[in-house]
C-alpha positions in Angstrom: 185.0 106.6 42.3 182.0 104.5 43.7 178.4 105.4 42.9 176.0 103.5 45.2 172.7 102.4 44.4 170.5 102.4 47.4 167.2 100.7 46.9 164.1 100.3 49.3 160.9 98.6 48.3 158.7 101.3 50.3 158.9 104.8 50.7 159.3 104.6 54.5 162.7 102.4 53.8 164.2 105.5 51.7 162.6 108.6 53.0 165.1 109.2 55.8 168.0 108.8 53.2 166.4 111.2 50.6 165.9 113.7 53.3 169.7 113.7 54.2 171.1 113.9 50.6 172.0 116.6 48.2 170.0 115.9 45.0 171.3 116.8 41.7 169.0 115.0 39.3 165.7 113.4 39.6 164.6 110.9 36.8 161.5 109.0 36.2 161.7 105.5 34.7 159.6 102.6 34.8 157.3 104.5 37.3 160.2 104.8 39.9 161.7 108.0 40.8 165.5 107.8 40.9 167.3 110.6 43.0 170.8 111.1 42.0 173.2 113.2 44.2 175.4 112.8 47.2 174.8 111.5 50.7 177.7 112.4 53.1 179.7 113.6 49.9 179.3 110.0 48.5 177.8 109.7 45.0 174.4 107.8 45.3 171.3 107.1 43.5 168.4 106.4 45.9 165.2 104.8 44.8 161.9 103.2 45.8 161.5 100.3 43.7 158.1 99.1 44.6 157.2 95.8 46.2 158.0 92.3 44.7 160.5 90.7 42.6 159.8 92.0 39.2 159.9 95.7 40.5 163.2 95.0 42.3 164.9 93.3 39.5 163.8 96.0 36.9 165.1 98.6 39.5 168.7 97.1 39.6 168.9 97.1 35.7 168.0 100.8 35.4 170.7 101.6 38.1 173.3 99.6 36.0 172.2 100.7 32.6 171.5 104.5 33.0 173.2 105.3 36.4 176.2 102.9 36.1 176.4 102.3 39.8 179.4 100.4 41.2 177.6 98.9 44.3 174.1 98.1 45.2 172.8 98.2 48.7 168.9 97.2 49.6 167.7 98.2 52.7 164.4 97.2 54.3 162.4 95.1 56.5 161.9 91.5 56.8 160.1 88.7 58.9 162.3 86.7 61.2 162.7 82.9 60.6 165.1 82.4 63.4 164.0 82.2 67.0 167.2 83.9 68.2 166.5 87.0 65.8 164.1 89.4 67.4 162.1 92.2 66.2 164.4 95.1 65.9 167.4 93.2 65.1 169.2 93.4 61.7 170.2 90.8 59.4 172.9 91.2 56.8 173.0 88.8 53.8 175.6 86.4 53.4 173.6 85.0 50.4 170.0 85.2 49.1 167.6 82.8 47.3 164.1 82.4 46.1 161.7 80.2 48.4 159.1 80.3 45.7 160.8 79.2 42.5 159.9 75.4 41.8 161.3 73.9 38.7 162.0 70.6 40.6 160.0 68.9 37.9 163.1 69.4 35.6 165.5 68.3 38.1 166.4 71.5 39.6 166.7 72.1 43.4 163.7 74.0 45.0 164.6 77.6 44.7 166.9 77.5 41.6 166.0 79.2 38.3 166.4 76.9 35.3 169.4 77.3 33.3 170.7 79.9 35.5 173.6 77.9 36.9 173.3 79.4 40.5 170.9 78.4 43.4 172.1 81.0 45.6 173.5 84.8 45.2 176.3 85.4 47.5 176.7 89.2 48.8 180.1 90.9 48.5 182.1 90.0 51.6 183.8 93.4 52.1 180.2 94.9 52.0 179.1 92.3 54.6 181.9 93.2 57.0 181.1 96.9 56.5 177.4 96.5 57.0 178.1 94.5 60.2 180.6 97.2 61.7 178.6 100.1 60.7 175.8 98.6 62.4 177.6 97.7 65.6 178.8 101.6 65.7 175.6 103.4 65.1 173.1 100.9 66.5 175.0 99.7 69.5 171.9 98.3 71.2 170.8 96.2 68.4 171.9 92.6 67.6 173.2 92.2 64.1 173.3 88.8 62.3 174.9 87.5 58.9 172.9 84.8 57.3 170.7 83.6 54.4 167.7 85.8 53.3 164.9 84.1 51.4 162.7 85.9 49.1 159.2 85.5 47.4 156.2 87.3 46.1 154.3 86.6 49.6 154.0 88.2 52.9 154.8 85.6 55.0 152.2 85.6 58.1 151.4 82.3 59.0 153.3 79.6 61.1 152.6 76.8 58.3 154.2 78.9 55.5 157.1 79.9 57.9 157.5 76.1 58.7 157.5 75.0 55.3 160.2 77.5 54.0 162.5 76.4 56.9 161.8 72.7 55.9 163.2 73.3 52.5 165.7 76.0 53.3 167.0 75.1 56.9 169.0 77.8 58.4 167.5 80.9 56.5 167.3 83.9 58.8 164.5 86.0 57.5 162.2 86.2 54.6 160.9 89.3 52.5 159.9 90.0 48.9 162.9 91.7 47.0 166.3 90.7 48.2 166.9 87.7 46.0 165.7 89.5 42.9 167.9 92.5 43.5 170.7 90.1 44.2 170.0 88.2 41.0 170.3 91.2 39.0 173.3 92.6 40.5 174.8 89.2 40.2 174.0 89.1 36.3 175.4 92.5 35.9 178.8 91.8 38.1 178.0 94.5 40.5 178.8 93.9 44.2 175.7 94.1 46.5 174.4 93.6 49.9 170.9 93.2 51.5 170.3 94.5 54.7 167.2 93.7 56.8 165.7 95.0 60.0 163.3 92.8 61.5 159.8 93.9 61.9 157.9 90.8 62.6 158.3 87.0 63.1 156.7 85.9 60.0 153.9 84.0 62.0 150.4 84.6 62.9 151.6 87.7 64.7 153.1 89.4 61.8 149.9 91.4 60.8 150.0 93.1 64.1 153.7 93.6 64.7 154.6 94.6 61.3 152.7 98.1 61.2 153.9 98.8 64.8 157.6 98.3 63.9 158.2 98.9 60.4 159.2 102.6 61.0 161.7 101.9 63.8 163.0 98.9 61.8 163.5 101.2 58.7 165.1 104.0 60.7 167.7 101.4 62.1 168.5 100.3 58.6 168.9 103.8 57.2 171.4 104.9 60.0 173.2 101.7 59.1 173.4 102.6 55.5 174.5 106.3 55.9 177.4 105.1 58.0 178.4 102.0 55.6 178.6 104.3 52.5 181.2 106.5 54.1 183.4 103.6 54.6 183.2 101.4 51.6 
């Protein structure tokens, strides 16, 4: 039987899911509140990880060690790195990587953690397909893309930073602060995963205005997708 760990970095990204689930257990661990129960009769653990890579990675490890989840879904918002991807659209990860890891002095490619043996973390193909089809069903007015998501401990809000990321990681679809760390931790634990991001801003000098205006709608689109998706994994 599947047990699905669903992670959002912020409360707005998980509050809808929490309100729809039947909670059987609440556990506090590492200053995170893990809600275990069912969502549409599917066993789930829903948690707000907090922002950033360390919080995200720790959250996955707790889901693995204590709750023994079989799948991990990370839902949230991101800044677009692709002109074709507009605010409100959804990106489903094909893979993720860090845009802020630099061990090039030791001969590693930019973005690769030394001695890990992997530059990128590939999402589960079945979960990618299901996320896309669920989005097309429940959010028919919204465009959905499959592509690379890059992460770093940085809210990208300047054209120069955005251009620099695309220079080093061309073809990236969006940028945020947790996806690669969640993917990394799930990959180490051999847990299939996918990262789902609704676009809240353009990761440029308009981001500080667009993000507050669109984050709630973006989060609601992601939650609707996740609720449908878990019923069909």
